[in-house]
C-alpha positions in Angstrom: -0.2 36.2 58.2 0.0 35.4 55.1 -0.6 38.2 52.1 -3.5 37.7 50.6 -3.8 37.2 46.7 -6.0 37.4 43.7 -6.9 35.4 40.9 -9.1 34.7 37.6 -9.6 30.9 38.4 -9.0 28.9 41.8 -8.7 25.2 41.5 -9.3 23.1 44.1 -7.6 19.9 43.3 -4.2 18.7 41.5 -5.3 15.6 39.5 -4.9 15.3 36.1 -8.3 16.8 35.7 -7.3 20.3 38.2 -3.8 20.1 36.4 -4.9 19.5 33.0 -7.4 22.5 33.4 -4.9 24.7 34.9 -3.2 24.5 32.2 -5.2 25.3 29.7 -6.6 28.5 31.1 -2.9 29.8 31.6 -2.4 29.0 28.3 -5.1 31.3 27.4 -3.9 34.3 29.6 -6.2 33.7 32.9 -4.2 34.3 36.0 -4.9 31.1 37.7 -4.0 29.4 41.2 -4.1 25.4 42.1 -4.3 24.4 45.5 -3.9 20.6 46.6 -3.3 19.4 50.1 -1.1 16.2 49.4 1.0 15.3 46.4 0.0 16.0 42.7 -1.7 12.9 41.1 -1.5 11.2 44.4 -5.3 10.3 44.4 -7.2 8.8 41.7 -4.8 10.2 38.8 -1.7 8.2 39.6 -3.6 5.0 40.6 -5.5 4.7 37.5 -4.3 2.7 34.3 -3.4 5.2 32.1 -5.4 4.2 29.3 -6.8 7.0 27.0 -9.9 5.3 25.8 -11.7 5.9 22.8 -14.8 4.5 23.6 -14.6 1.2 22.4 -14.5 -1.5 25.4 -17.9 0.7 26.1 -19.3 -1.3 23.1 -18.9 -4.6 23.8 -22.5 -5.7 23.8 -22.3 -5.3 20.0 -23.4 -1.6 19.4 -21.7 2.0 20.1 -23.2 3.5 23.5 -23.3 7.4 24.4 -20.1 7.1 26.6 -18.2 5.2 23.4 -19.4 8.3 21.3 -18.8 10.7 23.8 -14.8 9.4 24.2 -14.1 9.0 20.8 -12.5 12.0 20.2 -9.9 12.2 23.2 -7.1 10.0 21.7 -6.9 12.5 18.7 -6.5 15.1 21.3 -4.2 13.9 23.2 -1.9 12.5 20.5 -2.0 15.8 19.5 -1.1 17.3 22.4 2.3 14.9 23.1 3.2 15.8 19.8 3.4 19.1 21.2 0.9 21.0 18.7 -2.6 20.1 20.4 -4.6 22.3 23.4 -1.7 21.7 25.5 2.2 20.8 24.7 2.9 17.3 26.4 6.1 16.5 24.5 8.5 14.8 27.3 5.3 12.7 29.0 6.5 9.0 28.4 4.3 6.7 25.7 4.1 3.2 27.8 1.8 2.1 24.4 0.6 3.6 20.9 -1.8 1.3 21.0 -4.2 -0.3 23.3 -5.4 -4.3 22.4 -8.7 -6.6 23.0 -7.7 -9.7 23.3 -9.8 -13.0 22.8 -8.8 -15.9 24.8 -10.6 -18.0 22.4 -13.7 -17.8 19.3 -15.7 -14.9 19.2 -19.1 -15.7 19.1 -22.6 -13.9 19.6 -23.0 -10.5 19.9 -18.6 -9.8 19.8 -19.2 -10.9 16.7 -21.6 -8.8 15.5 -19.7 -6.1 17.4 -16.5 -6.6 15.2 -18.5 -6.7 12.2 -20.2 -3.5 12.8 -19.3 -0.4 10.2 -18.4 1.8 13.5 -16.5 -0.4 15.6 -14.3 -1.6 12.0 -12.6 1.7 11.8 -11.4 1.6 14.9 -10.2 -1.7 15.4 -7.8 -4.1 13.1 -6.8 -7.7 14.0 -2.5 -8.3 15.0 -1.0 -11.5 14.5 2.6 -12.9 14.5 5.2 -10.0 15.1 2.5 -7.4 15.6 0.9 -9.2 18.8 2.0 -7.5 22.2 5.2 -9.0 23.4 3.9 -11.4 26.2 1.4 -13.0 23.5 4.3 -13.7 21.1 4.1 -17.7 22.1 3.1 -20.4 20.5 0.9 -21.5 23.4 -1.2 -18.3 22.3 -3.9 -19.4 20.3 -6.7 -16.4 20.6 -6.9 -13.2 18.7 -5.9 -9.8 19.3 -7.1 -6.4 18.3 -5.2 -3.1 17.9 -7.4 -0.3 18.8 -6.4 3.5 18.0 -5.8 4.0 21.6 -3.0 4.8 23.8 -1.3 4.5 27.1 0.7 6.7 29.2 2.9 6.8 32.2 0.4 8.8 34.8 3.7 9.9 36.7 5.3 11.6 33.5 2.1 13.1 32.6 1.6 14.9 36.2 5.5 16.1 36.1 4.8 17.7 32.7 1.3 19.3 33.7 3.5 21.0 36.8 6.1 22.2 34.8 3.1 23.7 32.9 2.0 25.0 35.9 4.8 27.6 36.2 4.7 29.4 39.8 0.4 29.1 40.1 0.6 25.9 42.4 -0.1 26.3 46.5 0.1 23.3 48.8 -2.4 24.0 51.8 -3.9 21.9 54.1 -7.1 24.0 55.8 -9.4 25.0 52.7 -12.4 27.5 54.3 -14.8 29.6 52.7 -14.5 33.1 51.6 -17.1 35.4 51.4 -18.7 38.7 51.3 -22.0 39.1 52.6 -23.7 35.5 51.7 -21.4 35.6 48.4 -18.6 33.4 47.9 -15.8 35.4 46.8 -13.1 32.9 46.9 -11.2 30.6 49.4 -9.2 31.2 53.2 -6.5 28.3 52.3 -4.0 27.8 55.6 -5.5 31.4 56.9 -4.3 33.0 53.3 -7.6 34.6 51.9 -7.4 34.2 48.0 -10.3 36.2 45.8 -11.2 34.8 42.3 -13.4 35.4 39.5 -14.2 31.5 39.7 -13.6 28.8 41.8 -13.2 25.1 40.4 -13.6 21.8 42.3 -12.0 19.5 41.3 -10.7 17.5 43.8 -11.8 13.9 43.4 -12.8 12.2 45.8 -12.4 15.2 48.5 -14.7 17.0 46.5 -17.4 15.8 48.7 -15.4 17.2 51.9 -15.2 20.8 50.2 -18.9 20.9 49.5 -19.9 20.0 53.4 -17.6 22.3 54.2 -20.0 25.2 52.3 -23.0 23.8 53.0 -24.0 22.4 49.9 -25.3 19.0 49.1 -25.4 19.4 46.0 -24.2 17.6 43.8 -24.2 14.7 45.1 -20.7 12.2 45.1 -20.5 8.3 44.3 -17.8 6.3 45.0 -17.6 3.0 42.9 -14.8 0.9 44.3 -12.4 -1.5 42.4 -9.7 -3.4 44.3 -6.7 -3.6 41.7 -4.1 -6.3 41.6 -0.2 -5.2 41.0 2.2 -8.2 40.1 6.1 -7.5 39.7 7.7 -10.4 37.9 11.1 -10.5 36.0 9.9 -12.8 33.6 6.7 -10.2 32.6 7.0 -8.7 29.4 5.0 -5.7 28.1 1.4 -6.3 27.8 -1.8 -3.6 27.4 -5.2 -5.2 26.8 -8.6 -5.6 27.5 -9.3 -9.9 27.9 -12.7 -10.4 26.9 -14.9 -12.3 28.9 -18.6 -13.7 28.1 -19.8 -10.4 29.5 -20.1 -6.8 28.4 -17.1 -5.8 31.1 -13.3 -7.0 30.0 -12.6 -9.9 32.0 -9.3 -8.2 33.1 -7.5 -5.1 31.5 -3.9 -5.3 31.9 -1.5 -2.8 31.6 2.5 -2.7 32.0 4.9 -0.3 33.8 8.6 -0.8 33.8 10.9 -0.2 37.2 13.6 1.0 38.2 15.6 -2.4 38.1 14.2 -3.3 34.6 11.6 -5.5 35.6 7.5 -5.1 34.7 5.0 -4.4 36.6 1.7 -5.9 35.7 -1.7 -3.4 36.6 -4.5 -5.7 36.2 -8.2 -4.1 36.5 -11.1 -4.9 34.2 -14.0 -7.5 35.8 -11.4 -9.0 38.1 -11.2 -5.8 39.9 -14.7 -4.8 40.2 -18.0 -6.4 42.3 -17.0 -9.6 43.1 -13.0 -8.2 43.6 -13.8 -5.2 45.9 -15.6 -7.9 48.4 -12.4 -10.2 48.5 -10.1 -9.7 50.9 -6.3 -8.8 49.5 -5.4 -12.8 49.7 -8.0 -14.1 48.0 -8.1 -11.0 45.6 -4.2 -12.4 44.7 -5.5 -16.0 44.1 -7.7 -15.1 41.9 -5.8 -13.3 39.9 -2.7 -15.6 39.8 -6.0 -18.2 38.6 -6.7 -16.0 35.5 -3.1 -15.7 34.7 -2.5 -19.6 34.8 -5.6 -19.6 32.7 -4.9 -16.6 30.2 -1.0 -17.1 29.8 0.3 -20.3 31.1 3.3 -19.6 29.5 4.9 -17.0 31.4 6.4 -18.4 35.1 5.2 -16.3 37.7 7.1 -18.5 40.9 9.1 -15.8 41.7 6.8 -12.5 41.3 5.7 -10.2 44.0 1.9 -9.6 44.9 -0.1 -6.8 46.1 -3.4 -5.2 45.9 -4.4 -1.5 45.8 -8.4 -0.3 46.6 -9.2 2.6 44.7 -12.6 4.8 44.7 -13.8 6.5 41.6 -15.3 9.5 43.0 -18.5 10.7 40.1 -21.0 12.6 40.2 -24.1 10.5 42.0 -26.1 8.4 39.3 -28.6 5.7 39.5 -27.7 2.5 40.3 -24.3 3.4 40.5 -23.9 3.9 36.7 -20.6 4.9 35.1 -21.4 8.3 33.7 -20.9 8.8 29.7 -19.0 12.4 29.6 -17.4 14.8 32.7 -19.5 16.6 34.6 -20.0 20.2 35.6 -22.2 21.5 38.3 -22.5 25.3 39.5 -23.4 27.4 42.6 -22.5 31.4 41.6 -19.0 31.6 41.2 -18.3 27.9 42.3 -17.9 25.6 39.4 -17.8 21.5 40.9 -16.5 18.9 38.3 -15.6 15.6 38.0 -13.8 14.3 34.5 -15.6 11.0 34.8 -12.6 9.3 33.6 -9.0 10.3 33.1 -9.0 10.8 29.2 -12.1 13.0 29.9 -10.1 15.4 31.3 -10.0 18.0 28.3 -13.8 17.5 28.2 -14.0 18.8 31.5 -11.4 22.2 30.7 -14.1 22.4 27.5 -17.4 22.5 30.3 -15.3 25.1 32.3 -14.3 27.2 29.4 -17.5 27.4 28.1 -19.2 28.7 31.2 -16.4 31.3 31.6 -16.9 32.9 28.4 -20.9 32.7 29.1 -20.2 34.6 32.2 -18.1 37.0 30.1 -15.6 35.9 32.2 -11.7 36.8 30.3 -8.2 37.4 31.8 -7.6 40.5 34.0 -4.3 42.2 35.8 -3.4 40.3 38.9 -0.1 41.3 41.2 2.2 39.1 40.6 2.3 36.2 43.0 5.0 35.7 45.6 6.9 32.3 46.0 4.3 29.8 47.7 4.8 26.4 49.0 4.4 23.4 46.4 2.8 20.4 46.8 5.0 17.5 45.8 4.8 15.3 42.8 3.6 11.6 43.4 5.4 8.8 43.1 4.4 5.1 41.0 1.0 3.7 42.2 3.2 0.3 43.4 5.3 2.6 45.7 5.4 1.4 49.3 3.8 -1.7 48.3 6.2 -3.8 46.0 9.6 -4.4 46.4 
């Protein structure tokens, strides 16, 4: 029987949100333990595009929304962390692009014109031309317009690796997770037979949170899944591009991020409207065919005849909303000692940590003394999202 452990905060879920929270609490002196069943960051985190949104894409109908305002401060907070003087020290995390872009393949009309003219948006957006254009769009055939956003794009595997480094000895690989109760009160968890008591337990396991709640006999908070069908393309002719390509609606027609591979080529990761409802309904072959057609129309000067293609299905796990709407902020619910959270976007991981810290402070939960942790089995790190899908 493995020895029992105690800690201040026990976190289940080793994606970016859980790892960020873990690092924040440890920096404030809390004893923590983070449990994950698989590879750290191997769920939604590594499959994200790594964009630290500032909310501009949520205002494409011509006005700023609750979602755009809630997320507006995230790029600043992440930049400060990347520079080593923020709430975490994320120096060493690879910055893929210091900006994300809005890319219009044609003339902006209607609501988009008023969108770019609005005072609130002008402070976040500036047009770029010529040598300032993303490398993939620096071609005589490009006739559109490009606007630079004060956002950034991160290499998610390097982010996960740095957050795991900040975790020190607080990581635990565990498969079987069961409630640990004192009478009717949840006082911790039993992980692979090991009892772990904690002042507070946090579920931040993304799609796995529903299963964890069911094991506790809890039906609330309910969880929803919003699926995506992303497209991955690798070719020697690709150059870096980090942009939302605008269409006629309120969502980007296509969102492109670029990721360097070990053999010196680039992988483009394609999301946006391409990956949403219609894309989810397509099989892999049809989804790739639609993506090829989109790129042939948008960047016809790029030769993709030698490209390798694949698709990746993702379920974005979130608190249930009416009509599967996307939540505006990070979400946190409470059941006694148990806190249940979803960041709802990778960029909002600091917001989720804020909410947990506020709940701890409200309840008078402070760092306390615990025996040193023994050597524990540690979860592995995840690899790039295209691993096993492309040559």
